[in-house]
N, C-alpha and C positions, 0 to 999 in steps of 0.2 A: 223559466226553464222549458225548452222545446222538446217533445219526445223525438227522437233521432229518426223515426220512422213511423208511419200510421200504426196506430192501436188498431187491434181485432175485435170485433164486440161479439159477445157471446151471453149465456144464461148460466148462473151458478148454480151448480148441481149440491155441491157440499165443500165445506172445508173441513180438513181432518188434519191428524198430527201436527196442527198449528202451522205448519209451513208448506201445506199442500192444499191444493183445490182443485176441483174436478168441474170442468166446464162444457158446455154444449155450445159450440160456434155458431154464429147465424148461418154458416154453410151447412150445420147438421153434424160436422165432425166433432168427435168427443176428443178432449186434450185435458191432460193434467199440468197445472200450471204451479210455480214457485209462489208461495206467499210471504214476501218480505215485510212480515209484521208479527212482533212477538206478543202483542197484546192480545185481548180476548175478542177485540173487534165487535164489542157489543152492538147489536142493531143492525149491523152491516153483512150479517152471513144468512139472510133468508133465502132458501132456496128458490131459484127462479128470478133472482135479482139480476138486471142487466149489468153487465161487468164489461171491462175492457182490459186486453191484455196486450202487453209488448211481446216482441218476438226477438229472441238473440239469434245472430248468425254463428256463433261459436259451435264448431264441431265436437266440442269435448263436454258440453253441458249435458246433463242426464234429461233436464226438461227445458225446452227452448222457451216455453211461454212464462211470462210474469206477470202476476196479476197486477194492475196499476190503479184502477178505478172502479167504483160501484156506484149504482144508483140508490138514493134512499129517498123516501116520500113520508115527511112527518105530518101530512095533511094540508100543507101550503104549497103543493107541486113538487114535482121530483128534482133533486140536486143532486150534481155528480161529486163524489168524495174521493179524495186521493187516499189510498191506504198503504202505499209504499213507503216505509220509514227510512229507505235510504236517500229520499231526495231532499227533505227539508234544510239540510246543512248547506246543500248546493245552493237552494234558492235564497236562503238568507245571506250567504256569502256573496252571491250576484248582486243581490239588493244592496248591500252595503258598498260594494265596490261601485255601484251605480250611483250612489249617494241617496238611495230611496228610504233609508232609515236615518232620519236626521238626528237621532240621539247617538248613532255610532258613527258619524261622519267625522272626517278631519284627522284620522289616525294614519300615519306613514306605511304602515304596512299591516297585512292579514296573513296569518298562517292558520292551518286547519290540523286538528288532531294532534295537538301538543301535549306531551306528557306533562302532568302537575299533580299536585297533592299526594294522594296515598295510591298509588297505582292506578291513577286515572288518566284520561286524556280529554282535553278541553276542545269543544268542538270548533271554537274559533277564537284565536288569541290576536286581539290588536294591539300594535306597538307604536310608540312615538316617543321621539326624545323629549319633548317638551311635556307631553301630556300623560307619558308612564303606558301602563299596561291595562287592557280591558279583557276580563275572562267573559266569554260568551258561552252559555250552553243553550241548545236548542231542542225542544220537545216535539214531536208530532202530535198533533191532535186531531182527532176525527169523529170522537163519540158527541153525539146530540141525542137526547132523550125526549126534548121538548123542543118547538119549533123557535128558532132564533138564538138558542143557548148552546154553545160549544163547551166541554167539559173535559177536564184531565184529572186522573189518569182513567183509562178503562180496565184497568187490573192493577192488583197490588205492586208496586215498583220499589223495592228496596234499592236498587241502583238508583232511582231518581231522588231518593232521601239521602244517599250518600252524595250525590252531586249537588244538593242543597248544603249540606254541611260545607263540603270543601269549596264552594264559592263564598260562604261565610268565612270561611279561614282566608281567602284572598282578600277580602274587605279587611279583615283584621289586619293584614300584613301591610296595609296602605293602596291596595289596588282597587280597581273598580270591578263589579262582577255584575252581569245581567242574566236573567232568565229569559228567553224567547220561547213563547208558545206558539208554533206557527199552525194555524189551523186551515187544513186541506180541505176547506169547503167555504162556498160564497154566501151562504144562507145566515152565518152567525151575526148576531147583533150584539152579544155580550158573551163574556166567558166566565166561567167559575169553576171551583175545583169540587170534584165528585169525592165529598169526604165519606159519604156513604159507601164508595168503594175501597178507598184506601185512607183511612182517618189519620194515618201516621205522615202520610205524605202531606196532607193539608196541614197538619199541625206543625210538621218541619218547613214548610214554606212561610207560614206564619212566623217562624223564629228567624229564618234568613232574611225576611224583610225587615224585620225589628233590627238586624244585624248591619243593615246597609246594602243589602243586595236589591237590585233594581229589576224590574218585571215590565213585559211587554207582551201582548197579544195580538196576532196579525192574521187577518183573514186572507185567504187566496182566491183568485179566480181558477176555476178548475175546468178545462175542457177536454175532450179527446186528443187536442192537438199540443196543449201546453199547461202548466201551472205557473201561475205568476203572482206576486205579491200584489194585493189588492189595496187593504188599509187597516189600521189599527181599531180595534174593538175594546170597549170598556171592561176593565177586569172587575167582576164583583167577587173579590177575593177577600174583604175585610168587612169592617162595619158601616161602610159608606157606599152602597151599591149604587151603579150607575144604570140609567134605564135607556139612554139613548146613545148610540156610538158616536164618538167625536173623532173628526179627524186631526191629523197633526197641526194642520192650520188653525183648527179652531181653539187649541188650547196650549199652542207654542211648544209642541212637542208631544210625545205619545206614550213615554214611558212612564210606569208607576215608579217614583223614586222615594227615597226616605227624605225625611226633613233636611239631613244632613246635605244631601244631593242637590234638594231644591234651593236651599239658602246657604249662603256663605262661601266659603272656599272647600274645594273637594280635593283630595289628593288623588290624583288619576295616573 
Protein backbone atom coordinates (compact mmCIF):
# COMPACT_ATOMS: atom_id res chain seq x y z
CA UNK A 1 0.00 0.00 0.00
CA UNK A 2 1.51 3.29 -1.11
CA UNK A 3 0.48 6.55 0.45
CA UNK A 4 -1.22 8.61 -2.26
CA UNK A 5 0.76 11.73 -1.39
CA UNK A 6 3.93 12.43 0.61
CA UNK A 7 3.52 12.30 4.39
CA UNK A 8 4.43 15.30 6.53
CA UNK A 9 6.82 14.84 9.46
CA UNK A 10 6.47 16.41 12.86
CA UNK A 11 6.68 15.83 16.63
CA UNK A 12 3.82 14.60 18.78
CA UNK A 13 2.60 17.02 21.42
CA UNK A 14 -0.16 14.82 22.85
CA UNK A 15 -2.93 12.42 21.96
CA UNK A 16 -6.29 13.19 23.54
CA UNK A 17 -9.97 12.30 23.32
CA UNK A 18 -8.60 9.09 21.76
CA UNK A 19 -9.26 10.30 18.22
CA UNK A 20 -7.20 13.52 18.15
CA UNK A 21 -3.52 14.38 18.36
CA UNK A 22 -1.69 17.69 18.47
CA UNK A 23 1.49 17.82 16.39
CA UNK A 24 4.19 20.39 15.73
CA UNK A 25 5.27 19.96 12.12
CA UNK A 26 8.93 20.25 11.15
CA UNK A 27 7.98 23.58 9.59
CA UNK A 28 6.98 24.85 13.04
CA UNK A 29 3.25 24.85 12.28
CA UNK A 30 0.95 23.43 14.98
CA UNK A 31 -1.84 21.17 13.70
CA UNK A 32 -4.49 18.84 15.09
CA UNK A 33 -4.64 15.44 13.40
CA UNK A 34 -7.23 12.69 13.40
CA UNK A 35 -6.05 9.51 15.15
CA UNK A 36 -7.71 6.53 13.43
CA UNK A 37 -7.00 4.11 16.26
CA UNK A 38 -9.41 3.03 18.99
CA UNK A 39 -6.80 1.24 21.11
CA UNK A 40 -4.65 2.56 23.93
CA UNK A 41 -1.58 2.86 21.66
CA UNK A 42 0.50 1.80 24.64
CA UNK A 43 4.12 2.92 24.29
CA UNK A 44 3.46 4.99 21.17
CA UNK A 45 2.19 8.31 22.51
CA UNK A 46 5.25 9.79 24.22
CA UNK A 47 5.40 13.57 23.72
CA UNK A 48 8.17 14.50 21.30
CA UNK A 49 7.97 11.27 19.30
CA UNK A 50 8.58 11.72 15.57
CA UNK A 51 5.31 11.22 13.68
CA UNK A 52 4.14 11.35 10.08
CA UNK A 53 0.79 12.69 8.91
CA UNK A 54 -1.17 12.38 5.69
CA UNK A 55 -3.14 15.34 4.38
CA UNK A 56 -6.62 15.16 2.88
CA UNK A 57 -7.70 17.49 0.11
CA UNK A 58 -11.37 17.18 1.10
CA UNK A 59 -12.86 20.62 1.82
CA UNK A 60 -15.47 19.10 4.15
CA UNK A 61 -13.09 17.56 6.67
CA UNK A 62 -12.78 19.38 9.98
CA UNK A 63 -9.20 18.16 10.39
CA UNK A 64 -7.20 17.77 7.20
CA UNK A 65 -4.36 15.77 8.78
CA UNK A 66 -4.42 12.08 9.76
CA UNK A 67 -1.80 10.50 12.00
CA UNK A 68 -0.24 7.59 10.09
CA UNK A 69 3.15 6.65 11.57
CA UNK A 70 5.19 7.06 14.75
CA UNK A 71 8.79 6.28 15.59
CA UNK A 72 9.57 4.07 18.60
CA UNK A 73 12.90 2.92 20.04
CA UNK A 74 12.98 -0.09 22.37
CA UNK A 75 16.75 0.05 22.75
CA UNK A 76 17.78 -1.52 19.45
CA UNK A 77 17.37 1.54 17.25
CA UNK A 78 14.31 3.42 16.06
CA UNK A 79 11.57 1.67 14.11
CA UNK A 80 8.65 3.25 12.27
CA UNK A 81 5.26 1.93 13.37
CA UNK A 82 1.98 2.21 11.48
CA UNK A 83 -0.91 3.19 13.76
CA UNK A 84 -3.78 3.76 11.33
CA UNK A 85 -6.16 0.82 11.81
CA UNK A 86 -7.91 1.65 8.54
CA UNK A 87 -5.06 0.21 6.46
CA UNK A 88 -4.62 -3.50 7.41
CA UNK A 89 -7.68 -4.78 5.52
CA UNK A 90 -6.46 -3.20 2.29
CA UNK A 91 -2.89 -4.41 2.83
CA UNK A 92 -4.04 -8.00 3.36
CA UNK A 93 -6.55 -7.90 0.48
CA UNK A 94 -3.85 -6.63 -1.89
CA UNK A 95 -1.45 -9.31 -0.67
CA UNK A 96 -4.00 -12.09 -1.21
CA UNK A 97 -4.79 -10.81 -4.69
CA UNK A 98 -1.06 -10.77 -5.50
CA UNK A 99 -0.60 -14.33 -4.21
CA UNK A 100 1.67 -13.27 -1.36
CA UNK A 101 -0.17 -15.26 1.29
CA UNK A 102 0.15 -18.91 0.19
CA UNK A 103 -2.36 -20.19 2.75
CA UNK A 104 -5.10 -18.10 1.13
CA UNK A 105 -4.20 -18.53 -2.52
CA UNK A 106 -6.40 -20.18 -5.10
CA UNK A 107 -9.83 -18.76 -4.31
CA UNK A 108 -11.94 -17.52 -7.20
CA UNK A 109 -13.16 -14.29 -5.61
CA UNK A 110 -12.56 -11.92 -2.72
CA UNK A 111 -15.15 -9.69 -1.10
CA UNK A 112 -14.70 -7.25 1.76
CA UNK A 113 -17.00 -6.26 4.63
CA UNK A 114 -19.54 -9.02 4.08
CA UNK A 115 -22.32 -9.48 6.65
CA UNK A 116 -22.18 -12.73 8.61
CA UNK A 117 -22.83 -14.17 12.06
CA UNK A 118 -24.70 -12.05 14.57
CA UNK A 119 -24.66 -8.43 13.38
CA UNK A 120 -21.04 -8.69 12.21
CA UNK A 121 -19.09 -8.10 9.02
CA UNK A 122 -16.16 -10.26 8.02
CA UNK A 123 -13.14 -8.32 6.84
CA UNK A 124 -12.52 -10.62 3.86
CA UNK A 125 -14.64 -13.44 2.46
CA UNK A 126 -12.92 -15.74 -0.03
CA UNK A 127 -15.17 -17.84 -2.24
CA UNK A 128 -14.53 -20.68 -4.65
CA UNK A 129 -16.92 -23.20 -6.27
CA UNK A 130 -14.60 -26.11 -5.44
CA UNK A 131 -13.04 -24.96 -2.17
CA UNK A 132 -16.00 -23.28 -0.55
CA UNK A 133 -15.80 -20.27 1.78
CA UNK A 134 -12.93 -18.87 3.85
CA UNK A 135 -13.71 -16.20 6.46
CA UNK A 136 -10.72 -13.96 7.19
CA UNK A 137 -10.68 -11.55 10.15
CA UNK A 138 -7.81 -9.04 10.36
CA UNK A 139 -6.45 -7.36 13.47
CA UNK A 140 -3.98 -4.49 13.49
CA UNK A 141 -0.93 -5.03 15.71
CA UNK A 142 1.43 -2.27 16.79
CA UNK A 143 2.11 -3.01 20.47
CA UNK A 144 5.66 -3.99 21.39
CA UNK A 145 6.92 -3.80 24.97
CA UNK A 146 10.17 -5.71 24.46
CA UNK A 147 12.42 -5.66 21.43
CA UNK A 148 11.39 -8.17 18.80
CA UNK A 149 8.06 -9.20 20.33
CA UNK A 150 4.79 -7.87 18.89
CA UNK A 151 1.67 -8.27 21.04
CA UNK A 152 -2.09 -8.04 20.74
CA UNK A 153 -4.29 -6.48 22.02
CA UNK A 154 -3.18 -3.19 23.54
CA UNK A 155 -6.50 -2.72 25.36
CA UNK A 156 -9.55 -4.79 26.29
CA UNK A 157 -11.45 -5.78 23.15
CA UNK A 158 -14.90 -7.29 23.61
CA UNK A 159 -15.44 -6.92 19.87
CA UNK A 160 -12.35 -9.04 19.26
CA UNK A 161 -13.71 -11.80 21.48
CA UNK A 162 -16.99 -11.71 19.55
CA UNK A 163 -15.13 -12.14 16.28
CA UNK A 164 -13.32 -15.24 17.57
CA UNK A 165 -16.62 -16.77 18.66
CA UNK A 166 -18.21 -16.10 15.28
CA UNK A 167 -15.24 -17.52 13.38
CA UNK A 168 -15.55 -20.69 15.45
CA UNK A 169 -19.20 -20.87 14.41
CA UNK A 170 -18.18 -20.68 10.75
CA UNK A 171 -15.81 -23.62 11.23
CA UNK A 172 -18.59 -25.57 12.94
CA UNK A 173 -20.76 -24.87 9.90
CA UNK A 174 -18.14 -26.50 7.65
CA UNK A 175 -16.30 -23.42 6.40
CA UNK A 176 -12.73 -22.28 6.78
CA UNK A 177 -11.87 -19.41 9.14
CA UNK A 178 -8.61 -17.56 9.76
CA UNK A 179 -7.36 -14.78 12.00
CA UNK A 180 -4.63 -12.58 10.52
CA UNK A 181 -2.65 -10.40 12.92
CA UNK A 182 -1.05 -7.74 10.74
CA UNK A 183 1.96 -6.22 12.47
CA UNK A 184 2.56 -2.68 11.23
CA UNK A 185 6.22 -2.72 12.19
CA UNK A 186 9.31 -4.44 10.75
CA UNK A 187 11.13 -5.32 13.98
CA UNK A 188 8.82 -8.16 15.04
CA UNK A 189 10.59 -11.51 15.42
CA UNK A 190 7.69 -13.18 17.24
CA UNK A 191 4.07 -12.56 18.13
CA UNK A 192 2.26 -13.22 21.41
CA UNK A 193 -1.01 -12.35 23.10
CA UNK A 194 -0.95 -9.69 25.81
CA UNK A 195 -2.90 -11.79 28.31
CA UNK A 196 -2.13 -9.29 31.06
CA UNK A 197 -3.94 -6.61 29.04
CA UNK A 198 -6.97 -8.72 28.10
CA UNK A 199 -7.00 -12.26 29.56
CA UNK A 200 -10.46 -12.87 28.13
CA UNK A 201 -9.23 -12.36 24.59
CA UNK A 202 -6.28 -14.71 25.10
CA UNK A 203 -8.64 -17.38 26.45
CA UNK A 204 -11.09 -16.86 23.59
CA UNK A 205 -8.26 -17.29 21.09
CA UNK A 206 -7.25 -20.61 22.67
CA UNK A 207 -10.85 -21.79 22.41
CA UNK A 208 -11.10 -20.67 18.79
CA UNK A 209 -7.88 -22.46 17.87
CA UNK A 210 -9.17 -25.64 19.47
CA UNK A 211 -12.35 -25.34 17.40
CA UNK A 212 -10.40 -25.18 14.14
CA UNK A 213 -9.82 -21.47 13.53
CA UNK A 214 -6.45 -20.90 11.85
CA UNK A 215 -4.11 -18.02 12.61
CA UNK A 216 -1.28 -16.16 10.96
CA UNK A 217 0.93 -13.25 12.09
CA UNK A 218 2.51 -11.10 9.38
CA UNK A 219 5.10 -8.36 9.78
CA UNK A 220 5.20 -5.32 7.50
CA UNK A 221 7.85 -3.05 6.12
CA UNK A 222 6.81 0.47 7.09
CA UNK A 223 8.25 3.63 5.54
CA UNK A 224 6.94 7.18 5.04
CA UNK A 225 6.24 6.14 1.44
CA UNK A 226 4.44 2.82 1.88
CA UNK A 227 3.38 -0.09 4.08
CA UNK A 228 3.96 -3.51 2.53
CA UNK A 229 3.65 -7.09 3.66
CA UNK A 230 7.09 -8.44 4.60
CA UNK A 231 7.03 -11.96 6.06
CA UNK A 232 5.30 -14.22 8.60
CA UNK A 233 6.53 -14.38 12.18
CA UNK A 234 6.10 -17.28 14.62
CA UNK A 235 3.18 -17.08 17.02
CA UNK A 236 3.89 -17.72 20.68
CA UNK A 237 0.24 -18.35 21.37
CA UNK A 238 0.30 -21.81 22.96
CA UNK A 239 2.65 -24.08 24.90
CA UNK A 240 5.08 -24.51 21.99
CA UNK A 241 6.79 -21.11 21.66
CA UNK A 242 9.00 -20.52 18.64
CA UNK A 243 12.19 -18.56 19.06
CA UNK A 244 13.17 -17.85 15.46
CA UNK A 245 11.05 -16.39 12.69
CA UNK A 246 10.22 -18.81 9.92
CA UNK A 247 9.31 -17.95 6.37
CA UNK A 248 6.63 -19.75 4.40
CA UNK A 249 9.33 -21.40 2.29
CA UNK A 250 10.97 -22.80 5.43
CA UNK A 251 7.96 -24.70 6.65
CA UNK A 252 5.63 -25.15 3.71
CA UNK A 253 3.29 -22.33 4.64
CA UNK A 254 2.94 -19.94 7.52
CA UNK A 255 -0.48 -20.37 9.09
CA UNK A 256 -0.93 -21.96 12.47
CA UNK A 257 -3.60 -24.54 11.74
CA UNK A 258 -5.33 -27.20 13.72
CA UNK A 259 -4.51 -30.89 13.34
CA UNK A 260 -7.70 -31.22 11.32
CA UNK A 261 -6.45 -28.55 8.91
CA UNK A 262 -2.94 -30.00 8.68
CA UNK A 263 -3.87 -33.59 8.13
CA UNK A 264 -6.63 -35.38 6.30
CA UNK A 265 -9.36 -33.73 4.30
CA UNK A 266 -10.69 -30.36 5.30
CA UNK A 267 -14.06 -29.07 4.30
CA UNK A 268 -13.37 -25.72 2.62
